[in-house]
N, C-alpha and C positions, 0 to 999 in steps of 0.2 A: 262600628269601629272600622278604621282603615289603616293599612300598613304603608300609606303613601310616604310618610316621613322616612321610614326605614328604607323603602325602595329608592327614594331620592338619594339617600346616603350611599347606597350601593352604586348608583349611577355616578355620583361625584367621585367616588374612589376609582371607578373604571376610567372615567375621563382623565383623572389625574395621572393614572398609570400610562395612558397614551402619550402624555407629555414628557415621559422619561425624566431626565434631570432638569427639565425646564428649557425655555426658549433660548436663553443665552448659552447653556451647555450644549444644546443641539447645534447651535450655530458654530461653536468652537470645534465640534466634531466635524462638521462639514468643511470648515476652513482648513482642517488638516487633511482633507481629501478622503475622509472615511465616512461610510454610511452609519446610521444608527442601527442597533440590533433589530428594531422593528422593520426598518427598511430592508435589511438583509433577509429577514424571514420572508417578507413579501416578495422579494426578488427571487428567492430560491424556490418557493412553493407554487403549485398550481394556483391560479388566481381564485381568491375567495375561499381557499380550502383551510386556512389556519383557524384552529379552534383552541383558544388560549386556556391554559390551566392556571388558576391562581391569580387572575387579573386584580383581584381585590386584596391580595396579600401585601402586607406592609405594616408600617408603624403609624397608628392613629393618635392624634392629639384631641382631647375633649375638654370642654369647660365643666364646671361643677354640676351642671344639669345633665351632663352626658352627651351634649350636642357636639358633633364633629367640628373642630376648628382648624385642623390641619391633617395632612396625610402624606407620608413618604412611602412611595411604592417600593416593592421588592426590586432590587436592581439586577434581576435575572428574569428573562422572559422565556416561557416554556409553553409548549402545547403540541397538539396533533396537527398534521397537515398531510398533503399529498404531493408526490413528485411523479409526474407522468401517470397520474391516476392511482399510484400505489401509496398506501398509508405509511407514515413515518412519524417519529418524534423529533422535534427540533427545539434546541435551547441555546441561549447565549447570554453572556454578561452585558449589562448596560453600562458602557464606559462613561456615559454622560452623568452618572450618579456615582460619586466616590471613586471614579476611575475604575469601576468594575469590581473593586474590593467588596466582598459581600456584606450587606447588612443582614440582620437575622433572617428575615423572610427570604432574601436572595439566596442565602446559604442553604436553607432548607429546600428551596426549589431546585437548586443545582444538584444537591445530593439525590433528590427524587428522580432526576432525569433518567439515570440508568435503570432504576427500579421500574419506571413506567415503560421503558422500551422492552425490558424483560417480561413484564406482566402481559403486555399486549403482543409480544413477539413480532415487533416491527423494527426496521432499521432506525438507527439513531444518528442524527446530525448535530454536531456541536459547532457553534460559531463563536470563536473565542476572541475576546479582547478585554483583558483585565488582570489584576494582580491577585495574590493569595489573600490570606486573612488580613483584615484591617488592623493596623496598629491600635486604633482607637476602640477596637472591638466591634461586635455586631449590635450592640445595644441591649443585649440580654443581661439580666441580673445574675444568671448562673455562670460559673466559671468551670470550663471543661465539660466533657460529656460523662454520663454515668458509666461506671465500670462495665456494665453489661451491654453497652452500645456495640452493635456489630462493627467490624472493621470497615473503615470508610471505603476501601477499595474492593470490598467483596462484591458489591453490585457492579462495579466496573469490570471485574474479572468475569462475572456471570454474563454481562452484556457481550464481551469479546468472544465468549465461548458459544453464544447462541444467536446473535443478530449482527448484521453488518454495522460497523461504526465508522463514520467518516467525520473528520474534524478539519476546521480551517482556522488559521491564525490570520486575523485581519487587522491587527493593531498590536500594541505591546502586550505580550502574554508572559506572565511570570508566576512562580509558585504553583499552587494547586491547579489553576487553569492550564499551565504548561504541562503538568503531569497528566492531566486528562487529555490534552491534545495528543500526546504521543501514545496514549493507551487507545489506539485506533487501528483499524485495518487500512485506512487511507488518510494521509494528512497532506494538506496543501497550505502554502503561505504566500501572501502577496509580496511582490518584489520590493516595492518602495515603502510601504506603510506598516509592515509587520516586523516584529522582533520577538524571539522566543528565548526566555532566560530562566534559569533557576532562581536568580535574584537580580534585581536591577542595579544600576550604577551606584546609588547611594549606599546600598548594603555592601556591595563589593568594595567600595572605597573605605568604608568603616572597618570591614573585616580584614582586608588585605592591603590597605593603604595604596591602592592602585586606582587610577582614574580611567574609566572607559565610557564611551558613548553607548547608548542602547544598540546602535547598529553594529558596533564592534563586538559586543557581547553576544548578540543573537540575531544578526542579519541573515537574509536569505542566502547570500553567497556562501556563508559558513554552513548553514544547516541543510542545504540541499546536497552538500558534499560529504557531510559526516553522518548522514542517514537519519537525522532527527525528524526531518519531514520528507515526504516522498516527492512531491511535485512543487514546482514554482508556478505562480500565476502572475500575469502582468498587472491585473487589477482585481477588484472584488468580483466583478461580473464574471471574469475568467475563472476565479476560484470556485464560485458557485456552480458554474457550468461544468467544471471538472468533477465536482461532487455528484452532480446529477448523472454525469456519464458513468462514473465509477459504479454507482448504485444500480445502473441499468443492467449490469452484468450479474449482479448478485441476487440470490433469493431473498425473500422477506426474513427468513430465519432458517435454522438448520433442519427444520422438519418439512420444508417445502423445497421443490426443485428450483433451480435457476431458470429465469424466464427465457424460453425459446421463442424467438421472433420469426415471422415469415421472412425467408431469405429471398432477396432479389438478385442473388449472384449464383450463377450456374455451379452446382457442386462438381460437375465434370470439367470445369474450365481448366485448360492446359495452357500454361504460360510459356511461350517460346523463349522468353528472356531467361528462364531458369536453366536452359540448356547450356548457356555460356556465361552464367553469372559467376561461377567459381572458376578462377583462372587455372590453367594447367600447371603453371609454376607454383610450387608449394610455398614459395617465399612472397607471393603477391597476394595482397588482401582484396577484400570485396565488401559490399554493403549488406550486412545481415538484416538490417531493418527493411531494406528494399526486398529482400527475400521473404521476410515475414509478410509484408504487404501483398506480395504476389500469391501467397498461399492461403491466407485467411480471407474471410468475406471482405469485400472491398470497403475500405474506410473504417474498419472496426477495431484496428489495433490501438489500444489505449495503454501507452507505456507508463510504468510507475518506477520511481526511484532512479531515474536516469543518471543523476549526477553522482551517485554513490555506488561503489563497487562496479566501476564502469566497464570492466571486462565481461560482465554478465548483464544480459538484457532480460527484464521481467515486465510482464504486462498482461492485459486481458484482451480477448478478441472473440470472434464468433466463427464457427465452422458450420455452414448450412443453417445458421440461426442459433446454434447451440453455444452458449458461453463456455470458453475454455481459458485456462491459464497458459501463457506462452513463456517459455524459458529458453534463452539462447545465449550464444557467446558472440561477443564483438571482437573479431580478429584484429581490428584496428587499434585495440587497447591491450597492450601486453600479450598480443597474439590470442587474446581470449582467455588467458590463464586465470585461474580462480585465486583471488587474493583473500586475505582475512576479511576485508570489507565485503567482497563479493560473496563469500561464503555465508556471512551473516544475512546479507540481503536475500540470498536464495533460500536460506532456512526459513526466514519470516514469510516469504512469498509462498513457499510450499505449504507452510502451516495454514495460511489463509485458504488456499485451494482445498486442503484437506478438510478444514472446518466447514466449508460451504459446498463440499462435494462437487468441485469443478474439475473436470478432466484436465490433464496437463499434457501439452505438446512441447517436447524438448527438441530443439534444433541444435544438434551437437557439433561443435567445433572446439573441442576441449584439449589443449596441449598438456594439461596437468596443473598442479598447484604452482603458484608463483614461487620462484626460487630466489636465493640471494640473501644478503645480510638483513635488509629491511623487511623482507618477507618473514624471516625467522624471528626478528624482533616483534613483529606484529602477531605472532602466534598463529600463523597461517594453518599449520597442520591441525591444531586443535579445532579451530572454527571450521576448517574444511571437512574434517571427519564428522563434526556435528551436523553439517549440511547433508553429508552422505547418509548418516543415520536417520535423519528426518525423512529423507526420500525412501529409504529402505523400509520405513514403518508406515508408508502411505497405504491407504485402502482405495484411493480414487484411481480411475483408469489412467494409464500413461501410454503415450505414443512417442517414440523417440526416432528421429530421423538423423542419421549420421551424415552430415553434410561434408565434413572434411576430417578433422582429427577427433579421436576418442582414445585418450591415453591416461594411464595411471589411476591412482586412487580417486582423483578428482572426477574422473569419468563416471564413477559409481553414482555420483549425485545427479546423473542425467537419465537414470533408468529406474523407474519404480517397479515394485513387484508385478510380475506378469506383463511387463511392458511389451507393446507391439513395436518391433524394431524394424525399421526400413533403413536402407543404406543407398547412397548415391555412388556412382562410379568413382567419384573423387574422394571417397571415404578412406581413411587410414586408421587402423585399429591395432593397438598393442600395449605393451607395458610402458614403453617410453618412446618418444619420437626418435626417428632414425638417427638424427644427428647426435642426440645425447647417448643413445645406446651404443653407437659406434665409438664415440669418445671414451666411454667406460670400458667396453669389451675389447677394443682393438687399439688402445692407445699406444702400447709398445710396438705392435706390428706396424702401425702407421709411422711412428718415429724412426723405425729401422729401415723403411722402404727407401729405394733409390729416389723415388718421386713421392714424398709423403702426401702432397696435396692430391695427386692423381689417385693414390691408393685410398685416401679418405673418401673421395668422391665415388669411387667404385664400390666401396663397402657400404656407403650410405644408400646408393642406388639399389644394391642387392637387398638390404634390410627393408627399404621402402617397398620393394616389390612383394616381400613376404607379408607386409602389413596391409596389402591391398584388400579391398572389400570383395573382390572376385572369389578368391579361395574361401573366404568366410561364408559367402552365400552358398558356395558349392558344398560346404560342410554343414550347412544349416545352422550357422552361428548367428545369422540374422534371419528374419522372416522372409524378406524379399530384397533383392537388389533391383532398384527401379530407375527408370528414366526420370530425371528430375522433374520433367513436365507432368509426371503422374502423381506428384506429391499431394496436391490439393484433392484430386479425386480419391486417392487412397485414404487420406485423413478424414474426408467427409463420410466415406463408407464406414470407417472405424468408429466415428462418433455415433453413427446410426446403430452399430452393433452393441455399443456399451450402454444404450439407453436403459435396458432392464437393470443393469448394475446400478446406475444412478438412482433409479427409483427405489431399489433395495436399500441403498445408503441413506436416503431420506427417511426410510422407515426404521433406521437404526440397526440394520443388519450389516455389521462390519465384517465383511469377508474379504479375503484376498482376491483381487480382480483377476478374472480369467482373461486370456488373450482375446 
């Protein structure tokens, strides 16, 4: 007896799965400037590393004798792979079949994606292009799930709590795929070909009697500024490259340390440019991103969510090979003030660093919470305090470098428990900036002066001198007052000191970090 016939059927199913939605559907996908899901997976992973799960899953058609006459593969592709030699799980919708709206096997594979990542404790990459549930159904004869079915998002929540999750929107993404997209530690979408929507134009028109194009409802310009996605990619190759780069800073899971790489940048490097980067004039701005690049290992700063909450800068970098989270203020946007959006951005970023035990470096130039009518309408104080509370509850090591301003309640979001605090000579520290403090405390005196403007300037100068970092250092309110050129060497030594704490955190020993 031979099993040749059955084996041939297996091969036929696998071959059909490789064809996705068929030659014509693949051509239409390419004509729209988009890759197929299999092409994306091949472009993302190390060559030859993809090991597919469920290639033979789908709907079979058979004649009365039981012979296979047709096969519709699952329109979700899933499997193991490697990125830079490190294992991961990757999955994505097949848009060439039913526009990515899941058939029964596709739905089951998509649900299994997070379970698989949690089971094997490896990062998860989702490559999204598709809609939610099909109006025509999945082809199953059953209606709904059993009442004892676990909540659909339980495995999604488990994955976010235990392994790095990175997702890309590479075409139209709506419904459940859109929900999965944003349930990630890092999201990226392509500039021209991707849209992210709760529901597409047809549903919106029927429900609200309003006509919108997909680009209006969910284009990149909107979603990179409202925080739905972190980063913008010029094309699919760029999106996949950003995912690879993001994962390079993260551990495989919360039980392993982040990957420390051999550093080819001198930890004792002193950059002369830092000595004059911050202007003496308190009203003149400077380039915080240039400062970051001068301090971290060369070429390692990977910014995230740049278009949202733009007064705050967040990203990943390395110090002497050690991955760190970087949190800074952009003084060129609202003087670096923390807005409602900036607060939410910071809270999410700090949460990710806490989850994966990444030390945080805060470069502080914080004038306080954004003020004014729009700031009050946005609920700035609520979101700002939530960010400060998230930082206060951190267990990861913090190093805070006061570059210029450190004022008000918003400043509390820049110092984790046990933070190692350095200050530059340009640092100013206090309850409120000198200008605001003088306006509140000496308003009547200024108004009554013979020369109100001269009196105001004198009072502001006096208050500014009291907020100088020099007396703070002399009273040991900061650990050290440093030459700005010493910033990188000091932070690299700090990263070396906290290595035992990082190892303890990966073992689940959640203690408050020592200095």
